[in-house]
C-alpha positions in Angstrom: -58.9 156.6 -106.3 -59.0 153.6 -103.9 -56.8 150.7 -104.9 -57.8 147.0 -105.2 -55.8 146.3 -102.0 -57.7 148.9 -100.1 -60.9 147.3 -101.2 -59.6 143.9 -100.1 -58.6 145.2 -96.6 -62.0 146.9 -96.2 -63.5 143.4 -96.8 -66.4 144.7 -98.8 -67.5 146.9 -95.9 -69.9 149.0 -98.0 -71.7 145.8 -99.1 -71.5 144.0 -95.8 -75.0 144.6 -94.8 -76.4 143.6 -98.1 -74.4 140.4 -98.1 -75.6 139.6 -94.6 -79.2 139.9 -95.7 -78.6 137.8 -98.8 -76.9 135.2 -96.7 -79.8 134.9 -94.3 -82.3 135.0 -97.2 -80.5 132.2 -98.9 -80.6 130.0 -95.8 -84.3 130.6 -95.4 -84.9 129.8 -99.0 -83.0 126.5 -98.6 -85.1 125.7 -95.5 -88.4 126.3 -97.5 -87.1 124.2 -100.4 -86.1 121.2 -98.3 -88.5 121.3 -95.4 -91.0 119.0 -97.0 -88.4 116.3 -97.5 -86.9 116.8 -94.1 -90.1 116.6 -92.1 -90.8 113.0 -93.3 -87.2 111.9 -92.5 -86.1 111.0 -89.0 -82.5 111.9 -89.8 -81.8 115.5 -89.0 -80.3 117.8 -91.7 -77.1 118.1 -89.6 -76.7 114.4 -89.4 -77.5 113.9 -93.0 -75.0 116.6 -93.9 -72.3 114.8 -91.9 -73.1 111.5 -93.7 -72.8 113.2 -97.1 -69.6 115.0 -96.1 -68.1 111.7 -95.1 -68.9 110.5 -98.6 -67.1 113.5 -100.0 -70.4 114.8 -101.4 -69.5 118.3 -100.3 -72.0 120.4 -102.3 -75.0 118.2 -101.1 -73.7 118.2 -97.5 -73.5 122.0 -97.6 -77.1 122.2 -98.7 -78.0 120.1 -95.6 -75.9 122.3 -93.3 -77.6 125.4 -94.6 -81.0 123.9 -94.0 -79.9 122.9 -90.5 -78.7 126.4 -89.7 -81.9 127.9 -91.1 -84.0 125.7 -88.9 -81.9 125.8 -85.7 -79.6 128.7 -85.9 -77.0 126.7 -84.1 -73.3 127.5 -84.0 -72.4 123.9 -84.9 -74.5 124.2 -88.1 -73.0 127.6 -88.9 -69.5 126.3 -88.4 -70.2 123.6 -90.9 -71.8 126.0 -93.4 -68.7 128.3 -93.3 -66.3 125.4 -93.7 -68.5 124.0 -96.5 -68.3 127.2 -98.4 -64.5 127.3 -98.0 -64.1 123.7 -99.2 -66.3 124.3 -102.2 -64.2 127.4 -103.1 -66.8 130.1 -102.3 -64.6 132.6 -100.6 -67.0 135.5 -100.3 -69.7 133.3 -98.8 -67.2 131.6 -96.5 -66.1 135.0 -95.3 -69.6 136.2 -94.6 -70.4 133.0 -92.7 -67.2 133.2 -90.7 -67.8 136.8 -89.8 -71.1 135.8 -88.3 -69.7 132.7 -86.7 -66.8 134.5 -85.0 -69.1 137.1 -83.7 -71.0 134.4 -81.9 -68.2 131.9 -81.2 -64.7 133.4 -81.4 -63.2 130.0 -80.6 -63.7 129.1 -84.3 -60.9 131.5 -85.3 -58.4 128.7 -86.0 -60.8 127.0 -88.3 -61.4 130.2 -90.2 -57.7 130.9 -90.6 -57.0 127.4 -91.8 -59.8 127.7 -94.4 -58.6 131.1 -95.6 -55.1 129.8 -96.1 -56.4 126.8 -97.9 -58.4 129.0 -100.2 -55.3 131.2 -100.7 -53.2 128.2 -101.6 -55.7 126.9 -104.1 -55.9 130.4 -105.7 -52.2 130.6 -105.9 -52.0 127.2 -107.7 -54.4 128.4 -110.3 -52.6 131.7 -110.7 -55.5 133.7 -109.2 -53.6 136.5 -107.5 -56.8 138.5 -106.7 -58.4 135.5 -105.0 -55.2 134.6 -103.1 -54.7 138.2 -101.9 -58.3 138.3 -100.6 -58.0 135.1 -98.7 -54.6 135.9 -97.2 -55.9 139.4 -96.1 -58.8 137.7 -94.4 -56.4 135.3 -92.6 -54.1 138.1 -91.6 -57.0 140.1 -90.2 -57.6 137.3 -87.7 -53.9 136.4 -87.1 -51.6 139.4 -87.8 -48.1 138.3 -88.6 -49.2 134.9 -89.8 -46.3 133.3 -91.8 -47.2 133.2 -95.4 -43.7 133.1 -96.8 -44.4 130.8 -99.7 -47.0 133.3 -101.0 -45.1 136.6 -100.4 -43.6 136.9 -103.9 -46.9 136.4 -105.6 -48.6 138.8 -103.2 -45.9 141.4 -103.7 -46.4 141.2 -107.5 -50.1 141.4 -107.2 -50.0 144.5 -105.0 -47.4 146.1 -107.3 -49.7 145.5 -110.3 -52.6 147.1 -108.5 -50.7 150.2 -107.5 -50.8 149.4 -103.7 -47.1 150.3 -103.3 -47.0 150.1 -99.5 -48.4 146.5 -99.5 -46.1 145.6 -102.4 -43.0 146.8 -100.5 -44.1 145.0 -97.4 -44.4 141.7 -99.2 -41.2 142.2 -101.3 -39.3 142.8 -98.1 -40.7 139.6 -96.6 -39.9 137.7 -99.8 -36.3 138.9 -99.9 -35.8 137.8 -96.3 -36.4 134.2 -97.2 -35.5 134.1 -100.9 -32.9 131.7 -102.3 -29.8 133.5 -103.7 -30.8 132.9 -107.4 -34.2 134.6 -106.7 -32.7 137.7 -105.1 -31.8 139.8 -108.2 -35.2 139.6 -109.7 -36.9 140.6 -106.4 -34.4 143.5 -106.0 -35.2 144.7 -109.5 -39.0 144.5 -109.0 -38.8 146.2 -105.6 -36.6 148.9 -106.9 -39.1 149.6 -109.7 -41.9 150.0 -107.1 -39.8 152.4 -105.0 -38.9 154.5 -108.1 -42.6 154.6 -109.2 -43.6 155.9 -105.7 -40.9 158.6 -105.9 -38.6 157.0 -103.3 -35.5 157.6 -105.3 -33.0 157.0 -102.4 -34.3 153.5 -101.8 -34.6 152.8 -105.5 -30.9 153.7 -106.0 -29.8 151.5 -103.2 -31.8 148.6 -104.6 -30.7 149.1 -108.2 -27.1 149.3 -107.0 -27.4 146.1 -105.0 -28.9 144.5 -108.2 -25.9 145.6 -110.3 -23.5 144.0 -107.9 -25.3 140.6 -108.4 -25.7 140.4 -112.2 -23.5 140.6 -115.2 -23.0 143.9 -117.0 -24.6 142.2 -120.1 -27.8 141.5 -118.2 -30.6 143.7 -119.4 -31.6 144.4 -115.9 -28.2 145.9 -115.2 -28.6 148.4 -118.1 -32.0 149.4 -116.9 -30.8 149.7 -113.3 -27.9 151.9 -114.6 -30.3 154.3 -116.3 -32.6 154.4 -113.2 -29.7 155.1 -110.9 -28.6 158.0 -113.1 -32.1 159.5 -113.5 -32.8 159.2 -109.7 -29.4 160.6 -108.8 -30.0 163.7 -111.0 -33.4 164.2 -109.5 -32.1 163.9 -105.9 -29.1 166.2 -106.7 -31.4 169.0 -107.9 -33.4 168.7 -104.7 -30.2 168.7 -102.5 -28.4 171.6 -104.2 -29.6 174.3 -101.8 -29.7 172.3 -98.6 -27.1 169.5 -98.8 -24.4 170.7 -101.3 -21.9 167.9 -100.4 -24.5 165.2 -100.9 -25.6 166.9 -104.1 -21.9 166.8 -105.2 -21.7 163.1 -104.7 -24.9 162.5 -106.6 -23.7 164.7 -109.5 -20.5 162.7 -109.6 -22.7 159.6 -110.1 -24.6 161.2 -112.9 -21.4 162.1 -114.7 -19.7 158.7 -114.1 -22.7 156.9 -115.5 -23.3 159.4 -118.3 -27.0 159.3 -117.6 -29.2 161.2 -118.3 -27.2 162.0 -121.4 -29.1 165.4 -121.9 -28.0 166.8 -118.5 -24.2 166.0 -118.5 -23.1 169.6 -119.1 -25.4 171.0 -116.5 -24.3 168.3 -114.0 -20.6 169.3 -114.5 -21.5 173.0 -114.2 -23.3 172.4 -110.9 -20.4 170.4 -109.7 -18.2 173.4 -110.5 -20.5 175.7 -108.6 -20.5 173.5 -105.5 -16.7 173.0 -105.6 -16.1 176.7 -106.1 -18.2 177.4 -103.0 -16.2 174.9 -101.0 -13.0 176.6 -102.0 -11.8 173.7 -104.2 -10.8 176.0 -107.1 -8.8 173.6 -109.3 -11.5 170.9 -109.2 -14.1 173.6 -109.9 -12.1 174.7 -112.9 -11.9 171.2 -114.3 -15.7 170.8 -113.9 -16.3 174.1 -115.7 -14.1 173.0 -118.6 -16.1 169.7 -118.9 -19.3 171.7 -118.8 -18.1 173.9 -121.6 -17.0 171.0 -123.8 -20.3 169.2 -123.3 -22.6 172.2 -123.7 -25.1 171.4 -126.4 -25.2 175.0 -127.6 -21.6 176.5 -127.8 -23.0 180.1 -127.4 -25.9 179.2 -125.1 -26.3 180.5 -121.6 -24.7 177.5 -119.9 -21.6 177.7 -122.2 -21.2 181.5 -121.5 -21.5 181.0 -117.8 -18.9 178.2 -117.9 -16.5 180.5 -119.8 -17.0 183.2 -117.3 -16.2 180.9 -114.4 -13.1 179.6 -116.3 -11.9 183.2 -116.9 -12.5 184.1 -113.2 -10.4 181.1 -112.0 -7.6 181.3 -114.6 -7.2 185.1 -114.9 -8.6 186.4 -111.7 -11.5 188.1 -113.5 -13.8 188.0 -110.5 -17.5 189.1 -110.6 -18.0 192.8 -110.7 -16.3 193.5 -114.1 -18.1 194.3 -117.3 -20.9 191.8 -117.9 -20.1 189.9 -114.8 -22.8 188.3 -112.6 -23.0 188.7 -108.8 -20.8 186.4 -106.7 -22.8 183.3 -105.7 -23.7 183.2 -102.0 -22.5 179.6 -101.6 -22.5 176.2 -103.0 -25.8 175.0 -104.5 -27.4 178.5 -104.5 -26.9 179.5 -108.1 -28.7 177.1 -110.4 -30.0 178.7 -113.5 -32.1 177.8 -116.5 -29.6 176.9 -119.3 -29.6 175.9 -122.9 
């Protein structure tokens, strides 16, 4: 499903032709409506529009500029029409007019960028994130890399809310680069949530860890970050068991140190024992199996029985191959089982 951000970047491509026809029709309608008045007046519509503009009668001036463009088709009139739409807050019409203007006269690009940024700032001030994002995207399409630092936080939150994770991350990164120290924890927290939601657990753990270094333990965000770190570490550990056993071991240690998720503590200890056993660290493996046995939710369940077997092997030399024994594991991280 396309996101709002994708629709913004497309710039209404699917409706572009229809808007262009509507724009032209509107100008012709204005010409027909005002032609009778204009023909009996020696002042041209363009000059009349300039006079009204000077008096801050922007809506009336825009009508004259539209008439002038409908009659003459001049670039000067179209430039005034585009600017008039922007000043009167009509972003979509301003963008349509500027699209045509820049096709004919690319030198107007700076005027277009200025107007888009002005529209974005006005949208920001009235808390219109959608309007602000559309105007900023239009400006960036003309001037990539344009500095919009004072809007980056709002844009990041807008894109996060619409599910446009890539754009949200881009703007959160830009916001963090220029944020005052007291704003950094909240930005770290929000960016970490975006990364976790998109399945990027490694980045999420780094960000949540950075957050916990900056806030008190009593801060609600610290508790939420602690849970997220544990959950993400468990998820990454399971993935790394067969390919990166030592990394999996470090992640499992984090899971057990935090005690999160609470429901997998016994299994995490058992997996630590399996990795340590495969690495030849028998005493550490024995300690891990003892912890797994003590924490097993079902004393006679499969996990508890496997832990007992490993403990007997290490304490009494009952290696696999005896009655009821399981095959020797091939190596660390290759022996995860479904346990209860």
